[in-house]
N, C-alpha and C positions, 0 to 999 in steps of 0.2 A: 504494500500500500504506500502510495506517495503522499508525503506530508506537503503542506503548502510551501514550505521552504524548499523541499526537493523539487517541487513543480516549478517554482520560480528559478531555481538553479538550472533546470533543464531548458526552460525558455531562454535563459541568458546564454546557455551553451549553444542552442540552436541559432540564436542571433549571431553569435560569433562565427558559426559555421556557414553563414550565408556566403562568405567569400569563396567557399569551395563548391557552390551550387552553379549549375549551368541553366541558363534561362533562355526562353524563346519568346520574342515579342511579335505579336501579329496585329498589324494595323495597315490599312491601305494608304495612310498618310505618313510620309517619311518624318515630318515634324513631330507627329504624335509619338512615333517610335523613338525618336531622339530624346524627347522629354522623359519617356519612361526609362530609357537607358541611363540618363543622368540621375534619375531618382534611384535606380538600382545601384548605380555606381556609388552613390552616397551611402547606401546600406552595405557596401562591400562586395556586391555581386558584379564581377567584371567579365565573366565568361557569358557574354550576351550575344545571341544570334537574332537576326531580323528576318521577317517574312512579310511581304506586302501582298501576297496572293496565296490562294489555297494550294496551288501547284507547288509554290516554294515551301509552304508548310510541310507538305508530304515529302518533298526532297530532304528537308532538314530532319524530320523525325525518323526517316529511314536511315539516316547517316549518323545520328547522335542520340544518346539518351539524355533527356531533359528532366531536371528536378522541378522546374517551374515553367509553366506556360501561361502567359498573360495575353488574352485575345480580346480585341474589340468585338462588340456584338455585331456591328455591321461590317460585312466583308465586301471585297471588291466586286464580286460577281452577283450581288443581290442575295447571296446566302447569308446566314448568320453564324455567330460563334457556337451556338448550340448544335447546329447542323454539322459544323466542323467537328465538334466533340463526338457526335454520333459516328461520323466517318472514322475518326481515329480509334474509337473503341471497337467499332465493328471489325476493323482491320487489325486490331490488337497492336497498334503502333505506339501506344503510350502505356506505361506500366501503371499499376494501381497506386504506386508510391508517388507518382508525379502529381504535383499540385497544379490544378487547372482553374484559373480565375478568369471570369468574363468581366470586361469593362464596358459599362453601358450608361446611358443617360437615365435620369430618374424615371422619365415617362416610359422608356423602353423596359426598364426593370419591372415596373408594375405590369407591363403587358406580357412579359415572358416568364417571370419567376413562378407564377402559380400553375403554369402548364408545362413546366420543365420536366421532361421525361428522363433525360440523362443529365441530372443536375451536376453542375460544376462544384468545385470545393467551396467557392465563394463568388460573390459579385462585388465589384467596386463601382460605385456610382460617381460619375464625373460631376464636378471637379473634385479631386482628392489630393491630399498632401503626401509627402514622403513618409511622414509618421504614420498616416493611416495605412498606406501600403505596407509599411513595416509590420504594423500590428496584425493586419490580415494574413500576411505571409507567415509570421511566427505562429499564429493560431492554427493555420492550416498545416504547417510543418509539424507542430506539436501533435496534432491528431494523426498525421502520417507516421510519426515516430512511434506513437502508442500502438498502432496496428501494423508496424513494419514487417514483423516476422510473419504475421498472418497473410498480409498482402503478397509477400514473396512466395509463400506456399501456394496461394491461390493462383498466382501468375505461373507457377510451375506445375499446376494441376495436382498438387499433393493434398487432396481434399480431406483424407482421414487425419493427416497431420494437422491440417488447418483447423479441423474440428477440435482437436485436443488443445491447440493454442487458443482457440476462441473460447472454450470453456474456462480456461485460465483467466482470460480477460474479463469474462462475465463475472467471475468471482471477485475481481478487484473492485475497490471503491474508487470510481473515477467518474468523470462527467460524460463518459461514452457508453454507459450501460445499454441504452437502447440501440446504439449503433452496433454494439457487440451482439445483442440479441437478434438484431436484423440479419447480421452476417451468419450467425449460428443457424437460424431458420433456413436461410438460403442454402447453406452447405448441406444441411440435413435433407432438404428437398432434392438437391442435386445428387446426393448419394442414394436417393430412393428410400430414405428412412422417414416416410411421411407421417407416421404416427407420432414420432418424436418431434418432428417439425410442427405438427398441429399443436402439440402441447406448448411449444415455445411461443407461438403466435397467440394462443389463448392467454398465456401468462401476460403478454404485452397488452392485449386488448382489455384485460381486467383492470389495468392501470390507466390506459389512455387509448382512445379510438383513433388510430392513425391509418391512412390508406394502405401503406405498405404491409402492415400486419394483416389487414383483411385480405389483401391480395395473396400473401403467403399462405394464409389459412385456406383460401379457396384452392390454391395450387396443391396443398397437402391433401385436401379432400378429393380432388381430381386424381391425384396419384394413388389414392386408395379405391379408385373407381366408384366413389360416392358422387355420381354425376349430378343427381338432383340437388344434393346439398351444395355442391360446388357452384351450380347454376344460380341457386338462391343467393349465396354469398356474393357472387359476381354481380348479380342484378342490384343487390342492395349497395354494393360498392360504388357503382356508377351513379346510383341515385343520391347517395350521401356525399360523394366526392366527384361531381360531374367533370371537373377539370383534370382529374387523374387519368390521363388518356391511356396509359398502359393497361388499365383495367378493361378497357373496351376490347383490346386485342385478345386478352385472355377469355373474356366472356364470349367473343365470337368463336374462338376455338372450341369452347365447350358446346356452344349451340350447334356448330357443325358436327361435332362428335355425336350429338344427340339427334342429328338429322334435321335440324332447324336451320336450313341454309338461307332461307329468306330473312329470318331474324338475324342471322350472322351478318348478312350484307348490310342490313339497316343499322346494326350496332357499329360496324366499321365506318359507315358513312357518317354517323353522328360524331365519332372521334375525329374523322377527317375534317369535319366542319370546324371543330374546336382547334385543331392543330393542322392547318392546311398545308404546311411546308414539310411535313414528314413524308418523304418520298416512299419509304418502305411501306407505310400504311396505305398510301394511295395505290401502290402495286397490289397490296392485299385486297383492297376494294375491287380493283380491276379483275383479279383472279376469281374472287367469289362471285362477282357479277357475271363473269364469263361462264362459270359453271352453272349459274342460275339462268343462263341465256338472256340476261338483261344487257343486251349489247349496247344500248345508248349509255348506260351507266359505266360499263366497262370501257368504252371508248373515251368517255370524259376522264375517268381515273387514269388510264394509261397515258392520255394526252398530258395530264398534269405531271406525271412521272417524267416523261421525256422532256418536258419544258423545264422542270426543276433540275434534272440531272445533266442538262447540257453544260459542258465545261467542268463537270464534277469528276473527281477521281472514282466515284462509284458508278459512273455511266457505264452501261454495258449493252451488248448487242440486243439482248432480250427487250430492252426498253423500246427499241425500234420495231422489232418483229411483233411484240404483243399488240401494239397500236395498229400496225399495218394489217395483221391478221383479222382483227375485229372490224376494221374498215372494209376489208374485202367481204367479210361475211354480211356486212350491212349493205353491200352493193356500192360502197363509196370507193371504187377502184382508182379514180383519178387522185383522190387524196392519198390512197395507199401507195400509189406510184411515186408521189412526191416524197412521202416518208422514205420510200425505198431509195430514191435518188439521194436523199440526205444521208441515209445509211452508207451508201457507196462512197460518198464524199468524205464522211467523218471517219470511216474505217478503211480508207484506201490502203492497199498493201497488206491488209490483214486477211488471212485465208478464211477465218471464221466469218468475218464480215462479208466476204465474197460469197461464201456458202449461204448465209442468211439472205443476201440479196437475190441469189438464184432461186431459193425456195419461194420467197415472196413474189418474184417475177412469175414463177410457175403458177402460183395461186391466183394472181391477178389475171394472167392470160386465160386460165381455165374459166374464171368468172366472166370474162369478157367474150367467151365463146371462140377462143383461138386454141383448140386442142393441140395443134402441131407445135405452136410456140411453147405452150405449157409443157409438153412432153420433152422438148429439147432442153428447156431450163432445168427440169427435174432430173433428167438423165445426167446433165453436167453436175448437178448438185450431189447426186449419188456418188459419182466418181470422185468429186472433191472431198466428200465426207469420208470415203475410204482412205484417201490420201492423207487426210488430217489424222485419222486414227492410227495410220501406220507410221507416222512421224514420231520418232523417239523423243520423249521429253516435251512434246507439244501439250498445251493445256487441253483438257477434254472439252468436247463440244457440250454446251449446256443441254440439260434434259428437255427444256422447253423448245429449243431450236431443233433438237433431234425429233421430237414429236411433231413439230411443224413440217419437217421433211417427210415423216410418215404420212401426215395428212395430205401433203402434196402428192405423194405416191398413190394414195387411195384415189385422190381426185383425178389422176391421170391414168388410172386403171392398172397400176403396178402393185397388185395386192401382195405378191410374194415378197417384194422389197419392203413394203410397209410392215408385213408380219415379222420379218427378220429384225427390223428396227424396234418394233413395239415389244417383241418378246424380250429383248435385252433390257429395255427401259423398265418394263414391268417386273422383271426378275430382280433388278437392282433396287427397285423401289416398292417392293411388294407390301411394305408396312406403311407406305406414304399414301394416306387416304386421298389427298388432293391429286397426287400424280396418277393414281389408278382411276380416279374419276375423269381426269383429263384424257387418259387412254380410251376409256369407254366412250367419251364424248366424241372423239374424232371418228370412231366407227359408226356412232349414231348419226352423225352429220353426213356420213357417206352412205347412209341407208343400209348399214351392215351391222346393226346392233347385236344380232345373234352371234355373228362371227367374233365380235369383240368379247362377248361374254364367254364364249367357248375358249378363246385364246387365253383369257385371264384365268379361267378355271384350270386349264392345262398347266400354265406356268405355276399356279399355286400348288398343284399336285407335285410337280417336279421339285419345287422348293422344299416341301415337306419330306420327300424321299431323300434328297441330297442331305438334308440336315439329320434325318434319322440314322443314316448310315454311320456318321461320325459319333453321334450321341450314343448309339447302341454299342459301338466299339468301346467307348469310354466306360460305359456301365459294366461291360464284361471284363474290365481290367486291362484292356489292350490300349494303354495310353499312347504308345508309339504309333500304333495303327490308327487310333483316333485322330492324332495330330496330322498324319498324312492325308486322311480322308477330309478333314476339315480344311486343310490347306488347299486341296484340290477343289473343294467347294468354293472357297474364297477366290481362287484364281478364275474359276469358271463363272461364278456369279458374285462379283464383289459388292454384295449388299451389306447393310449394317449388321444384320444378324450373323452372317457368315464371317465377316471381318472380325467382329468381337469374339465369336466362338473360337476362331483360329488363333487369335492373339492370346486368349486365356489358356487355350490348350498348349500352345508353344511354351509359354512361360511356366505353366504348371509342370510340364515335362522337364524343363531346365531346372526347376526347383528340386525335382527328384533325381535327375541324372547328372546334374552339374552344368556349368555355364558353357555354351557353345556360341561363339561370336557370330558365325554365319546364320545359325538358326535364330538367334536373338535379333539380328538385323532384319530378317524376314518378318519376325513378329512385330518389330517396330514399324515396318512398312505397312502392315495391315492396320496397326493402331493409328498411324497417321492418316490413312485412308478413311478409317471410321470417324476420326475426329473431324475431318473435312466434311463429312456428311452431317454430323450432329454432335458438336463438341460438348454440349451440355447434357446429352442423353445419359441417364444413370448407368446404363450398361456400358457405354464407352468409358465413363469415369471409373467404373468397376474394373474394366480391362486395364486401364492405366494404373490403377492401384495395384493390380496383380504384378504388372511389369516392374513397378517401382519397388515393391516388396522383395521380389526375387533379385533385382539388381543390387539392392542394398545388402542382401544376404551374402552376395559374392564380392562386395566392395567395388562394383562396377559403376563408373560415373553415370548419373541419370541424364538422359537427353533432355534439355530444357523444353518445357511445355510449348513455349513460343516458337520453337524451331519447326514444329509441325504446323503451327498456325500461319506463320508468315516467314518464309525463308530469308527475307530481307532484314528482318528484325535482329538486332544484336543485343540480347538481354545482358544487362549488367555493364554495358560499355558506357 
């Protein structure tokens, strides 16, 4: 337990350590950056980097580890500091120990703080003095220091260790009890220990009603498959805290799980109205609306995504094809062709961009009644798709674009090519409800609903058979044989289930037989592939825990969690 004197001593020590901190200043105005630099220099911070644009921010954070980031709310391209924070966290380019403070006007502060979904560590309201900046920095650094070990463990994916650390922090008398309880609940939910997480959130809610605790409780209930109860808590959450927009995303997921797709769309649209600049949510609105065949709503949402993501580091090819596809389905082929021209221009020299343009060209031509042109475009797309797959080290084609190609194949009468494509996508995403619905949808639109159902059923049976072979071998005591079968399954169908099973089987075998560097390398590759699919999935976290336990047993250095998430990131540098 820290006494007031020891706390003051620590704050004084942190103040002295400012000179060893590296800071990044983000502002479109050079004079504003210069003023901030002078303030930081007066506080002893001399390792200061500047960024006047989002592109420069990304270049800087990929090259350096920053202890402090000060970002103006208004950025150069019409985006804001909170959207930048969203990008950096989504791409895992800033550590949890990094202090991120947004600088804003008083008016903007009142407009954004209540709907902040990825809250920064603090806000500074203009104008402010060097003393005010110093006080905010020390307060934020003090909190980071308190949670430093826990943050490091979470950044490295060591969730079980993080839970032990968190329980120790909860037991301390500090000003961060509720922060520690929040983290404890999140870790328990991530580990799939939902009953314990539920108890933590109920403990918090007995003392104060806060939106994050109700959200955590709802997630714990969903984790226990108590869907009706999770739905009720989610609905009360958005009623009681209408500006806590993350709750709408959760509620929509529960509604879709329960077959309430129209309600899910309405829920997401309410959230998008409150927070219109969140591109990820606008894409969700478009996806759900498309599945509901509400094409006008889908076109509107996808249009906002493309508009918002222009010039953004999160811009991707799907932003163009999602909008173009819906416009084709609505008969707006001229508009779709304009989007396709933009796609070709913005992704010139990129093979996946060329592939997407060919697919959309084929769909447009088929819609306009030019089957010969459509067939030529789709045939070229199939050849290019194969070439991209065969390129070593090339980024995989997105599942959405792959299914767009399958749809174009069906539209031009090439059912065999479509079936081959769809079979692979369905096998790799057999647990992804939205992706399976999308597969069924493209067959329905082609007037082949029964064919789609039969194909999905066949893939499901094959998945069960593949999995059972490895599981039965393990139950019979043939661990070595089980590992071989599960690795074959993961190579043949790299879905999340097989990747996790193969990872755990490999490291369980290594725990019994001893460390084998080559086999461990293969297990790590499966783990990284699983993390790419769903980094927060409890089964993926469990597989990583198995790997870390076995590596520690043999004294083998653990591969940093961030290495699998973003190869450009340099943890601890």
